[in-house]
C-alpha positions as CSV (number, residue, x, y, z in Angstrom):
1,F,68.4,56.9,141.9
2,F,70.5,59.1,139.6
3,F,71.4,58.5,136.0
4,Q,73.2,60.5,133.3
5,A,70.7,61.6,130.7
6,E,71.8,60.9,127.1
7,D,71.5,63.4,124.2
8,G,67.9,63.7,123.1
9,I,66.2,62.8,126.4
10,R,66.1,66.4,127.7
11,D,65.3,67.9,124.3
12,F,61.9,67.8,122.5
13,C,63.5,66.8,119.2
14,L,64.8,63.3,118.8
15,S,68.5,62.8,118.8
16,R,70.2,62.1,115.5
17,G,73.3,60.6,117.1
18,L,76.4,61.6,119.0
19,G,77.1,64.4,116.4
20,D,74.3,66.5,117.9
21,V,76.2,66.7,121.2
22,Y,79.3,68.1,119.5
23,K,77.3,70.6,117.4
24,R,75.9,72.3,120.4
25,Q,79.4,72.8,122.0
26,P,80.9,76.3,121.9
27,L,83.6,76.9,119.4
28,K,86.9,77.6,121.1
29,E,89.5,79.5,119.1
30,Y,93.2,79.1,119.5
31,T,95.8,81.3,117.9
32,F,99.6,80.8,117.8
33,C,101.2,84.0,116.4
34,K,104.7,84.5,115.1
35,E,105.3,87.4,117.6
36,V,105.3,84.9,120.5
37,F,107.2,82.2,118.7
38,Q,110.8,81.6,119.5
39,K,112.9,78.5,119.4
40,S,113.1,78.5,123.2
41,L,109.3,78.7,123.4
42,A,108.5,75.9,121.0
43,K,107.9,73.5,123.8
44,N,105.5,75.9,125.5
45,V,103.5,76.2,122.2
46,L,103.3,72.4,122.0
47,I,102.1,72.2,125.6
48,D,99.3,74.7,124.7
49,V,98.3,72.6,121.7
50,Q,98.2,69.5,123.9
51,K,95.6,71.3,126.2
52,M,93.3,71.4,123.2
53,K,92.7,67.7,123.6
54,Y,90.2,68.5,126.2
55,S,88.3,71.0,123.9
56,T,85.4,69.3,122.2
57,K,85.2,71.9,119.4
58,A,88.1,74.0,118.3
59,A,89.3,76.5,115.6
60,V,93.1,76.7,115.3
61,T,95.2,79.4,113.6
62,V,98.9,79.0,113.3
63,D,100.5,82.2,112.0
64,W,104.2,81.6,111.7
65,N,104.7,83.7,108.5
66,H,108.3,84.8,107.9
67,V,109.7,82.9,110.9
68,N,113.3,82.4,110.0
69,A,114.1,79.6,112.5
70,N,114.2,76.0,111.4
71,F,111.2,74.7,113.3
72,N,110.2,71.7,111.1
73,E,110.3,69.3,114.0
74,D,108.2,71.5,116.2
75,C,105.7,72.2,113.4
76,A,105.3,68.5,112.7
77,A,104.8,67.8,116.4
78,V,102.0,70.4,116.5
79,A,100.3,68.7,113.5
80,V,100.6,65.3,115.2
81,T,99.1,66.7,118.4
82,L,96.2,68.3,116.5
83,K,95.0,64.8,115.5
84,D,93.8,64.2,119.1
85,V,91.5,67.2,119.2
86,P,87.9,65.7,119.2
87,I,86.5,68.1,116.7
88,L,88.9,70.3,114.8
89,E,86.4,72.4,112.8
90,R,88.6,75.1,111.4
91,I,92.3,75.0,110.5
92,T,94.5,77.8,109.4
93,L,98.2,77.3,108.8
94,D,100.1,80.3,107.6
95,L,103.6,79.1,106.9
96,D,104.6,81.5,104.1
97,N,108.3,82.3,103.6
98,T,109.5,79.7,106.1
99,L,111.8,76.7,105.9
100,V,108.9,74.2,106.0
101,N,109.6,71.0,104.1
102,D,107.9,67.8,102.9
103,E,108.2,66.2,106.3
104,V,105.9,68.9,107.7
105,C,103.5,68.5,104.8
106,I,103.3,64.7,105.5
107,A,102.5,65.4,109.1
108,I,99.9,68.1,108.1
109,A,98.3,65.7,105.6
110,D,98.1,62.9,108.2
111,M,96.4,65.4,110.6
112,L,93.9,66.5,107.9
113,Q,92.9,62.9,107.2
114,F,92.0,62.5,110.9
115,S,90.0,65.8,110.9
116,I,86.8,64.3,109.7
117,F,84.7,67.2,111.2
118,A,86.8,70.0,109.7
119,T,84.7,72.3,107.5
120,H,87.3,75.1,106.9
121,A,90.9,74.7,106.0
122,S,93.4,77.4,105.0
123,L,97.0,76.5,104.0
124,Y,99.6,79.1,102.9
125,L,102.9,77.6,101.7
126,K,104.3,80.4,99.5
127,G,108.1,80.6,99.5
128,T,108.8,77.3,101.4
129,Q,110.9,74.2,100.8
130,V,108.0,72.0,99.9
131,T,108.3,69.9,96.8
132,D,105.9,68.0,94.6
133,K,105.9,65.0,97.0
134,G,104.6,67.0,99.9
135,L,102.0,68.8,97.8
136,S,100.8,65.5,96.5
137,D,100.2,64.2,100.0
138,L,98.2,67.3,100.9
139,G,96.0,66.8,97.8
140,K,95.2,63.3,98.8
141,A,94.4,64.5,102.3
142,F,92.0,67.1,100.9
143,S,90.1,64.4,99.0
144,S,89.5,62.4,102.2
145,M,88.0,65.3,104.2
146,T,84.4,64.3,104.1
147,S,83.1,67.5,105.9
148,L,85.3,70.0,104.0
149,K,83.3,73.1,102.7
150,N,85.8,76.0,102.6
151,L,89.4,75.5,101.3
152,Q,91.9,78.4,100.8
153,L,95.3,77.7,99.2
154,R,98.2,80.1,98.6
155,L,101.2,78.7,96.7
156,S,104.0,79.9,94.6
157,L,105.4,78.5,91.3
158,N,108.5,80.5,91.3
159,D,110.4,77.8,93.2
160,S,111.6,75.1,90.8
161,K,110.8,72.5,93.5
162,I,107.1,72.7,92.8
163,S,105.8,72.0,89.4
164,G,102.6,73.4,87.8
165,R,101.2,69.9,87.3
166,A,101.6,69.0,91.1
167,V,99.7,72.2,92.0
168,A,97.0,71.4,89.4
169,E,96.6,67.9,90.7
170,T,96.3,69.1,94.3
171,I,93.7,71.7,93.3
172,S,91.8,69.0,91.4
173,F,91.6,66.9,94.6
174,A,90.3,69.9,96.5
175,I,87.6,70.7,94.0
176,Q,86.0,67.3,94.5
177,K,85.2,68.2,98.2
178,A,85.0,71.9,98.8
179,T,82.0,74.2,98.1
180,T,84.1,77.3,98.5
181,L,87.6,77.4,96.9
182,G,90.2,80.1,97.1
183,L,93.4,79.8,95.1
184,D,96.1,82.4,95.3
185,L,99.0,82.0,92.7
186,Q,99.9,85.6,92.7
187,E,103.4,86.5,91.4
188,S,104.0,83.0,90.0
189,E,106.3,83.7,87.1
190,T,106.2,80.2,85.7
191,L,102.5,80.1,85.3
192,S,102.8,80.1,81.5
193,D,103.2,76.3,81.6
194,F,100.5,75.7,84.1
195,P,98.2,72.8,83.0
196,F,94.8,74.6,83.3
197,D,93.2,71.7,81.4
198,L,93.4,69.5,84.6
199,I,91.6,72.1,86.7
200,S,89.1,72.8,84.0
201,T,88.2,69.1,83.8
202,A,87.7,69.0,87.6
203,L,85.6,72.2,87.6
204,Q,83.3,70.9,84.9
205,S,82.7,67.6,86.8
206,T,81.8,69.2,90.2
207,A,78.3,70.2,91.2
208,R,79.4,71.3,94.7
209,L,81.3,74.5,94.1
210,T,79.3,77.6,94.8
211,E,82.1,80.2,95.5
212,L,85.3,80.5,93.5
213,S,88.2,83.0,94.1
214,L,91.2,82.9,91.8
215,N,94.1,85.3,92.1
216,L,96.4,85.2,89.1
217,S,97.8,88.8,89.4
218,W,101.3,89.6,88.2
219,T,101.8,86.2,86.6
220,K,102.7,85.2,83.0
221,I,99.4,83.6,82.2
222,S,98.4,83.5,78.6
223,D,95.2,84.1,76.6
224,A,95.0,80.4,75.8
225,S,95.0,79.4,79.5
226,L,92.2,81.9,80.2
227,T,90.2,80.5,77.3
228,T,90.5,77.0,78.8
229,F,89.5,78.1,82.2
230,S,86.6,80.1,80.9
231,A,85.2,77.0,79.1
232,A,84.9,75.3,82.5
233,L,83.5,78.4,84.2
234,Y,80.6,78.4,81.8
235,F,79.4,75.0,82.9
236,M,79.6,75.7,86.7
237,T,75.9,76.4,87.0
238,C,75.8,76.1,90.8
239,L,78.3,79.1,91.2
240,K,77.0,82.0,93.3
241,I,80.2,84.0,93.9
242,C,83.0,84.4,91.4
243,R,86.2,86.4,91.9
244,V,89.0,86.5,89.3
245,A,92.0,88.8,89.6
246,L,94.3,89.2,86.6
247,K,95.9,92.5,87.6
248,G,99.4,93.4,86.4
249,N,99.5,91.0,83.4
250,D,100.3,93.7,80.9
251,G,101.9,92.2,77.8
252,N,100.8,88.7,78.5
253,I,97.0,88.8,78.1
254,S,94.6,90.8,75.9
255,D,90.9,91.0,75.0
256,K,91.3,87.7,73.2
257,G,91.4,85.7,76.5
258,C,90.1,88.2,79.0
259,H,86.7,88.7,77.5
260,R,86.0,85.0,77.7
261,I,85.7,85.1,81.5
262,P,82.8,87.6,81.7
263,E,81.3,86.0,78.6
264,A,81.1,82.7,80.5
265,L,79.5,84.4,83.5
266,S,76.9,85.9,81.3
267,G,75.5,82.4,80.8
268,H,74.7,82.3,84.6
269,R,71.6,83.5,86.2
270,L,72.2,83.0,90.0
271,L,75.4,84.9,90.7
272,T,75.2,87.2,93.7
273,E,78.7,88.6,93.6
274,I,81.0,89.3,90.6
275,D,84.6,90.5,91.2
276,L,86.8,90.9,88.1
277,S,90.1,92.7,88.1
278,F,91.9,93.5,84.8
279,G,93.9,96.5,86.1
280,Q,97.2,97.4,84.5
281,C,96.4,95.2,81.4
282,R,96.7,97.8,78.7
283,R,95.5,95.5,75.9
284,V,92.1,95.1,77.6
285,T,89.5,97.3,75.7
286,D,85.8,97.8,75.5
287,L,85.2,94.3,74.3
288,T,86.0,92.9,77.8
289,L,84.0,95.7,79.5
290,S,81.0,95.1,77.3
291,K,81.0,91.4,78.1
292,A,81.2,92.2,81.8
293,A,78.2,94.5,81.3
294,T,76.3,91.6,79.7
295,A,77.2,89.4,82.7
296,V,75.8,92.1,85.1
297,G,72.6,92.3,83.2
298,S,72.1,88.6,83.1
299,N,72.4,88.1,86.9
300,I,69.6,90.0,88.3
301,E,70.2,88.6,91.8
302,L,73.5,90.4,92.0
303,T,74.1,92.2,95.3
304,K,77.9,92.9,95.1
305,L,79.8,94.1,92.0
306,H,83.5,95.0,91.8
307,L,85.1,95.7,88.4
308,D,88.7,96.9,88.1
309,F,89.6,98.3,84.7
310,G,92.2,100.8,86.0
311,D,95.0,101.6,83.5
312,T,93.3,99.8,80.6
313,A,92.1,100.9,77.2
314,V,88.4,101.1,77.9
315,S,86.3,104.1,76.8
316,N,82.8,105.5,76.9
317,K,81.5,102.8,74.6
318,G,81.9,100.1,77.2
319,L,81.0,102.3,80.2
320,N,77.7,103.3,78.6
321,L,76.7,99.7,78.1
322,L,77.7,98.9,81.8
323,S,75.6,101.9,83.0
324,A,72.6,100.6,81.0
325,R,72.9,97.1,82.5
326,L,73.3,98.4,86.0
327,G,69.8,100.0,85.8
328,R,68.4,96.5,85.6
329,V,70.0,95.2,88.8
330,S,67.5,95.9,91.6
331,K,69.2,94.1,94.5
332,L,72.7,95.7,94.3
333,A,74.0,96.6,97.7
334,S,77.8,97.2,97.1
335,L,79.4,98.7,94.0
336,Q,83.1,99.3,93.3
337,L,84.3,100.5,89.9
338,N,87.8,101.4,89.1
339,F,88.5,103.3,85.8
340,F,91.6,105.1,86.9
341,S,93.7,106.4,84.0
342,T,91.4,105.2,81.2
343,W,89.9,106.8,78.1
344,I,86.5,107.5,79.5
345,S,85.2,111.1,79.4
346,D,82.6,113.3,81.1
347,E,79.8,111.9,79.0
348,G,80.3,108.4,80.3
349,V,80.8,109.4,83.9
350,L,77.7,111.6,84.0
351,R,75.6,108.8,82.5
352,L,76.9,106.4,85.2
353,V,76.0,109.0,87.9
354,H,72.5,109.4,86.4
355,V,72.0,105.6,86.7
356,L,73.3,105.5,90.3
357,T,71.0,108.4,91.2
358,Y,68.0,106.5,89.7
359,L,68.9,103.4,91.8
360,R,69.0,105.5,95.0
361,K,65.6,107.0,94.3
362,L,64.3,103.4,94.3
363,K,65.4,103.2,97.9
364,L,67.6,100.2,97.3
365,N,70.2,98.9,99.7
366,L,73.1,100.5,97.7
367,S,74.9,101.3,100.9
368,K,78.4,101.1,99.6
369,Q,79.7,102.6,96.3
370,D,83.3,103.5,95.3
371,I,83.8,104.9,91.8
372,I,87.3,105.8,90.8
373,V,87.8,107.9,87.6
374,Q,90.8,110.0,88.6
375,G,93.7,110.1,86.2
376,C,91.5,110.1,83.1
377,P,92.6,112.9,80.8
378,N,89.1,113.4,79.4
379,V,87.3,113.6,82.8
380,S,87.0,117.1,84.2
381,S,86.8,118.2,87.9
382,L,83.1,118.8,87.5
383,S,82.3,115.2,86.9
384,L,84.4,114.3,90.0
385,I,82.2,116.5,92.1
386,H,79.1,114.7,90.9
387,I,80.6,111.3,92.0
């Protein structure tokens, strides 16, 4: 007679449950782009989403960035339909600069709570009609996603409908679950009142986060906020990758707050990637660069380093210390340094070149390097040739 074999009978390894069946299924990717979205085609998009019910494992990308139409009902209907997908592993919703409101956020939050297998979630809501209520529902949904590993958020605080406290509470919920967190608050002009103490408390209490990306470029963040954030960064001992962008904050921040970030990273030993951007912050000097050099020397497992000090007040003093620390990093594979329009001279550049030449002679995997020193009044064309 004939019978249907269950999972585990055909395999040598014993079955660990129904989850093994789903894990072996191929991942099917679905993308809904803004180019094909029109109001007249909204029903067709919904029909395509309904077909996903028969996919056992799916990754969905909805890119409706800058869609001017009022499609809240359609967007909510798509979110409701996604609840029926057996395994929705990756979710990307790009709704920047649209008319999305709280009703859509409630539908998305409800969908996320049903996505118990989702490991990656990306949500971009910059320039929308979302208020604190919708953002709060999303935060609660993040906390219920038991399988969540990677979360990417892009928000804006320029709209008075969203407060800094609501954003901070949402991020705090996300920190409890995710191992990889990306937060983009670029160009948020009201960031001066942002309650960093809430996020810092959540960061200090988590032992899951291994990768952190924070974009605070062109905001009005203060030195006091950076100091609060750095205090939490010091205690994140599980962190492997750290990216912090503070570009374009000239007049708001200085060495007083900026040097705290690399100083906190110098207490780590397991970082594999450091990406710090202080470009166009003219009150950043050699103090911050020297602390960054110390952080580089402390993390000997470093494979990728990106430092942006373009258009700052750094000089040879900080660059020489960085060059000395780079000589100790034996696993470096990618190096990007930006010293555009700074006070470094030929002496500092040639010393850096000497260190890089030494690293190449060791036959390391330094396959990518990008050194920018153009625009420096004390750097001659001869040094540029050596680079």
